[in-house]
Residue, then its C-alpha position, 0 to 999 in steps of 0.5 A: x332778628x338784628x336791631x340797630x337800636x336797643x330801645x327798639x329791640x326792647x319795645x319789639x320784645x314787649x309787644x311780641x309777648x301779646x297773644x298772637x303777636x310775632x316778632x315780625x308783627x311786633x316790629x311792624x307795629x312799633x315802627x308804625x307808632x314811631x311814624x305817627x305823632x308822639x301824642x298818639x303813642x302817649x294816649x295809647x300808653x296812658x289808656x293802657x296804664x289807666x285801664x290796668x290801674x283802675x279797672x274793676x271786676x263786678x262784685x256780682x258777676x265778676x265781668x270787667x267793669x268801670x264801677x262796683x256793678x257792671x252796666x249789666x248787672x245794674x240794669x233793672x230791665x235785665x232778668x237777675x234770676x237767669x244766669x248764663x255761666x261763661x268762661x270770660x269777658x269775651x264770651x259776654x261780649x259774644x252773647x251780648x252782640x246776639x241781642x237774644x239774651x236779657x239775663x245776667x251773667x257769671x264769669x268764671x274766669x277760666x275753665x277746669x283744666x288739670x293739665x294746666x293746673x287750673x282747678x275749681x278753686x282757682x275759678x269763681x265757682x263758689x260765689x255762683x254756688x252761694x247765689x243758688x243756695x240763697x234762692x236768687x237764681x231760677x235757671x242757670x245756662x251753661x254757655x262754656x265752650x264745647x270742649x273737654x275742659x268746658x264740659x268738665x267744668x259744666x258737670x262740676x258745677x252741676x253736681x254742686x247745685x243739682x240738689x237745689x231748686x234751680x233749672x240747668x240748661x245748656x246752649x243748644x249744640x249749634x256750636x260745634x264740639x271743640x269750638x271756642x265760643x268767641x269764634x261762633x258767628x252771631x246768628x248761630x250763638x243767638x240761636x243756641x241761647x234761644x233753644x237751650x236745652x236741659x243740662x241733664x239731657x246734654x249728659x245723655x248725648 
């Protein structure tokens, strides 16, 4: 792709590094920004910079937050003794959109994947196990995507906490095996949360 401007080329190259954005789409977005008022581009760039510089992670659940505690953990109407274990913020948003869950979350920040060099120590697993040991949790809901990596992560965590007094469940397999959680429709995901099953049962299937 030939560019008449080095500035344009640099902008397209940076934009194309975003997930799902190829060079042609990046060029279309950059040209769109050039057509818009300059203040719109300034608002976009300043909002991204401010987010990157000041964003926090909840000290309790590791969710993205504007303060030390996210709005979910700070909400007294949520049940802190039920914790839904998810991969990342997108899964929190997906489950919240079902309006079927009133507990807390624990964001791992990924899944165990030896092929990608991601081990248990790279994830927020230790803090979850500590909360179980402290008796702060009555039930853990495993809500990772039903992939090999997701099942491996579920099983690893289960083995860390199986000797403690905590109920472990997993979302019902209304979510197809191999599907990513964030792409499930809200009705299916909501039913999976409501009809969760004991985790031990899922090991036998």
